[in-house]
N, C-alpha and C positions, 0 to 999 in steps of 0.2 A: 418772510423766514431768512432769505439770501441774504438781502441787507444785513439782518442781524449777525449771521456767520460771518460776514466779511469784518463788520467791526470788530467781532470776537478776537479774530484773526489778526487784524490789525492791531488790536490790543496786545494779543499773545507776543505779537512778532517787536512790539515795543518793549515788552519785558524782559523778553530773551536779549533783547540787546543791552538793556541795561543789566542784566547777570553778566554778560559777559563783559562788560566793562570793568568788572571786579577784578576781573582775572588779571593780575601781572607777572611779567617775565622778569625774575631777578638773575643778575649777571654774578655768580661766585666764583671769584678766581679763575675766570675764562670758562663757566660752565652755566649754560642757560637752565633755570628752574623756576616752572610757573606755580603761582600761588594763588590760590582763590581768598578773596579778602571779603568778610562778612561783618569785622567788628576794626574798633580802634586798636585793639590789642593783635589783631592779624596784620594790619598795616605797619604796626611799630615792630613785629618781627621781622616782616619783608625788608622795612628800611635798615634793621642793625644785623640781618642775616650774615653779612661777612666780618662783622665786626664783634659781635655781642660774645661767641666764643671760638675767638680763634684761634684757641689751644686745640679746642676738638677738629677742627678743619685739618690741623697740623697733625693731628693724633691719626686720622683718617688716610691724609697722603702719606704719611709715613711708615704706616704697618700694616693696613690693608692690601691685602692681596687679592686677584681674581679668583674666585672659587671658594671666598671665604663665607663663614657663617656670622651673622652680627646678630645680637640681642639690643635692642633699642628701649631700654627700660624707661617708660615715663615719657614716651615720644611725643607729647602734646601735639601738634599738628603737623609733625613729621619731618621738619628742617632738616636734620641730619640724617636720616633714615634717606631721605631724596639726594642729599649731598654726597653721601656714599656710595650710592647706587650708579648716579652720574660718574661719578670718580673711576668707577670700577666697570663702567661700561655694561652695565646690567648684567654683569657675570659675578653675582654674588645672590644670597638669601639672606634678606634681612627681615626679621621678626621685631616688628615695631608695636610693643604693648602701650596703651593706652586705656583705662577705665572710664575716663570723664567722656559723657556722652556726646556734648559738642564737640568737644577736641577729637574725639575718634571719627565723629561723621565728616569734620573738615581734614583728619589726617587720610581717610578713603579717596574725598574729592581730591586731594592733593596728589595721590597716588597715580589715581584714574586720567588727572590732568597731564601727567607728567610719562603718560606711556609704561609705568612701572609694574602693572599690576601681578604681573607673574614675577617679579623680584622682589619688592617690598610687600609684606602680609602683615596688616593691622590685625591686631589681636585684643578685642576687648576684656581685658583681665587685669586686675592688680598683682604684681609680683610681690609675695608676701614669705613670711618664713615656713609655711606650710599651706597645705589644701584647706581652705576655710570657706565661709561666707560673712560678711560684715558689712557696714555701710561705708559708702563714701563720699564724703562729707565736702560740698562745695564751699569754699571759702569766699567771703565776701570782699576780701581786702582790694584785690584789683577791680572789683565793680565800682568801689567807692573810687578807686583813683580815676577812673571812667566818668566818673560824676553820677553814677547810676545809671540803669538800664531798664528797658521795658521788658525784656525776658533774660534767658540765658544765652550767654555769646561765648564764642570760640576763642582761643587763644589766650583764656587766662590760665593760672595757675595757681599755687600755695594752698591747693587741694589735699586732701589725708586720706586714707582708707584706714579704718576702724577708729581711734579715739579721735575726736575733734580737737586737736593739740595741733600747734604750727611748728614750722620750723626752729622756732627760738622759744619752744616748751609752752608757749600760752594757750590758755584754753580759746576756743572761739565759738561761737552760734552760727551753725551752719546755715546760709541761704535756702539752701535745697541739699536733700540727700537722695542717692541712687543705693538701691542694692547691687552688690559687684562679689564676684566668686573672686578669690585670691589663692594664689599656687605657687609654689618654689621654684625657683630655677631646677634644684635637682629634682622633684617631683616631675617636672618636664621633660628632663633629659633622660632621667633613669627608671621613670616608671610608665611615661606615657610615650617615651621612645622618639622625642622632636630630635631636630638635626642639632648636634653639638656646638657650639660657638667657638669662635677664635677670638672674639672680642665683643666686650660687655660694656654699654654705657647706662649707668644709672644716674637718674636725676627724679627724685622723688620727694623731694621738700619735706625731708625731715624723718623718713622712716627707712633712712638707707641701711641702718643696722638692722632691719628685719630683712630686708632683701638679702643683704650680706650673710645673715644667719642661715635663711633659707638655701644658699650656694655653698654650704660646707665642703661637700663632694667635689663640685664643680671645680671650685676654686683649687683645687688642689691636683685637678685632671690636667695633664701635661698639656692638651690639645689646646685648652685656653691660653692664650698669648699675653692677652692685654687688657687692662680696665681703665674705663675714665668713668670718675666717681665725682659728683657734686657733693659737697661735704659742708654743711652747715656752720655757721662761723662760730662754733662753739669749740674752746681748746679742748675740754675733757672729749666730748664726744670723736672730736679728729683725732685724738690721740689713742682711743680706743679702737676706732674704726682702722686706722693704720696698723697697729698691731694685728690683728686680725687678719689683714691683707697681707702683712708682711709674714706671718706664722705660716700662712697658705703659700710662701714661695715668692711673693713679689716684692718689687720696692718702686719706688717712686721714679719718675724719669724728670730730670733734672736741668735737659736744657732746651726743655720747650716753656716758656714763659706762662703759666697759669695763672688766671686771674679769677676764673670761677670754678673750673673742676680740677680735679688732682688725676694727672695717668700714672698708671704703673705696668710696669713689664715684668715678665717673670725673668728671676734672678737667674 
């Protein structure tokens, strides 16, 4: 029996060693951030950490201050929440909203790995136009890019809450669906009493308008200073969203080159 347990212990030590090898430390503008890698998409995100959304890093460095509250809507595995927390030396509160199960699990792991459990608060909810329940649809496009997968993996994107319609307006057949709670930013802040944010990042792959509609009151609250919004490549939708944000008192930041996202500051 002793020999059996010794063998099991050796095997567990081997497995633990293998798991530890999947943790990498990314140096992003001089700040070290640990990431757990379990998929090709996790690895791709780690390799492009400092370059994919350089405008988001610029936004964080220019506008965030110690003591700020930040909402990261569509946080995925937490890259920008982690960077903001590191940049502010942990002197902030970040609510990282991510409804997709695998990404939410990895988000929690990454927050824990970096010792930021009291700074970055992962929230498994979809931000929407109101309080609701619906399906969260897993889009298989990233899985196809990866050549297929034996199961669900972390680091993927392009999923949707509600209708199975992608960011380009095309319908897709989900490879998996979850039940999810949706809640608006206004409901979080004014009904449930969540700390009010000074900055909001929105990256939700096509349902940006729903998120903006659910933040009608918050957008007009002077405590909100900046927005960072990924707008899909659709001229009509870009115009409509810009008009709504402009009507709430914001203007685009012109001197930060934006490849992926648009940054807005209160006018």
